[in-house]
C-alpha positions as CSV (number, residue, x, y, z in Angstrom):
1,X,45.3,-55.3,127.9
2,X,44.0,-58.8,128.2
3,X,45.2,-61.4,130.7
4,X,44.1,-65.0,130.2
5,X,45.2,-68.1,132.2
6,X,44.3,-70.1,135.3
7,X,44.7,-69.7,139.0
8,X,44.6,-73.2,140.3
9,X,41.5,-74.8,138.8
10,X,39.9,-71.4,138.1
11,X,40.0,-69.9,134.6
12,X,41.0,-66.3,134.4
13,X,40.0,-64.0,131.5
14,X,40.6,-60.3,132.5
15,X,40.5,-57.2,130.4
16,X,42.0,-54.0,131.5
17,X,41.3,-50.8,129.7
18,X,43.2,-47.6,130.4
19,X,43.1,-44.1,128.9
20,X,46.4,-42.8,127.4
21,X,46.9,-40.5,130.4
22,X,46.4,-43.4,132.8
23,X,49.1,-45.4,130.9
24,X,51.4,-42.4,131.1
25,X,50.8,-42.2,134.9
26,X,51.5,-45.9,135.3
27,X,54.7,-45.5,133.3
28,X,55.8,-42.6,135.5
29,X,55.2,-44.8,138.6
30,X,57.4,-47.5,137.2
31,X,60.2,-45.0,136.4
32,X,60.3,-43.6,139.9
33,X,62.0,-46.6,141.6
34,X,64.7,-46.4,139.0
35,X,65.2,-42.7,139.6
36,X,65.1,-43.2,143.4
37,X,67.8,-45.9,143.1
38,X,69.9,-43.6,141.0
39,X,69.6,-40.8,143.7
40,X,70.4,-43.3,146.5
41,X,73.5,-44.5,144.6
42,X,74.7,-40.9,144.1
43,X,74.2,-40.2,147.8
44,X,76.1,-43.3,148.8
45,X,78.9,-42.5,146.4
46,X,79.2,-38.9,147.7
47,X,81.7,-38.4,150.5
48,X,80.3,-37.9,154.0
49,X,80.6,-34.5,155.7
50,X,83.9,-32.9,155.1
51,X,86.6,-35.2,156.4
52,X,88.6,-32.3,157.6
53,X,85.8,-31.1,159.8
54,X,85.2,-34.6,161.1
55,X,88.9,-35.0,162.0
56,X,88.9,-31.5,163.6
57,X,85.7,-32.4,165.6
58,X,87.2,-35.6,166.9
59,X,90.4,-33.7,167.8
60,X,88.5,-31.1,169.8
61,X,86.9,-33.8,172.0
62,X,90.1,-35.8,172.2
63,X,92.1,-32.9,173.5
64,X,89.4,-31.9,176.0
65,X,88.9,-35.5,177.2
66,X,85.3,-34.7,178.0
67,X,82.8,-31.9,177.3
68,X,79.2,-31.2,178.0
69,X,76.9,-31.2,175.0
70,X,76.2,-27.4,174.8
71,X,79.8,-26.5,175.1
72,X,80.8,-29.1,172.5
73,X,78.1,-27.9,170.2
74,X,79.3,-24.3,170.4
75,X,82.8,-25.4,169.5
76,X,81.5,-27.6,166.6
77,X,79.3,-24.7,165.3
78,X,82.4,-22.5,165.2
79,X,84.4,-25.2,163.5
80,X,81.8,-26.1,160.9
81,X,80.5,-22.5,160.3
82,X,76.8,-23.1,160.9
83,X,74.5,-24.5,163.6
84,X,73.2,-27.3,161.3
85,X,76.7,-28.5,160.3
86,X,77.7,-28.3,164.0
87,X,74.7,-30.5,165.0
88,X,75.6,-33.0,162.3
89,X,79.1,-33.3,163.7
90,X,77.7,-33.7,167.2
91,X,75.3,-36.5,166.1
92,X,78.2,-38.2,164.3
93,X,80.3,-38.0,167.4
94,X,77.4,-39.4,169.5
95,X,77.4,-42.5,167.3
96,X,81.2,-42.8,167.0
97,X,82.8,-45.9,168.7
98,X,85.5,-43.5,169.9
99,X,83.0,-41.5,172.1
100,X,81.0,-42.4,175.1
101,X,78.0,-40.3,176.0
102,X,76.7,-40.1,179.6
103,X,73.7,-38.3,181.0
104,X,74.8,-35.3,183.0
105,X,72.8,-33.3,185.5
106,X,71.8,-30.7,182.9
107,X,73.2,-32.0,179.6
108,X,74.9,-35.0,178.1
109,X,78.6,-35.4,178.7
110,X,80.8,-36.6,175.8
111,X,83.9,-38.6,176.7
112,X,86.7,-39.4,174.4
113,X,87.6,-43.1,174.7
114,X,89.6,-43.4,171.5
């Protein structure tokens, strides 16, 4: 590849030589952003965590009015079927505008504010 031109008053004459495998590697690097964009679009289009579980998690806290973090996590784990899914619901509740989280003596306290 040869690049000729000027940068300001300076003439530019640049030759770039790459081996075939280097060209292939460069091509793969250019394809990666397209693949990453496709994956991010698929993630954005996928529905968030099961809406039924989310609705049920909100209902658990709404009915209780307030719960400490470990107790709420236990309930959410049972609801979601796994510790990881329960933690995701807990984080989602923590960031919900319908929930206020206060620091308790031993654990955070989640309050339903609707």
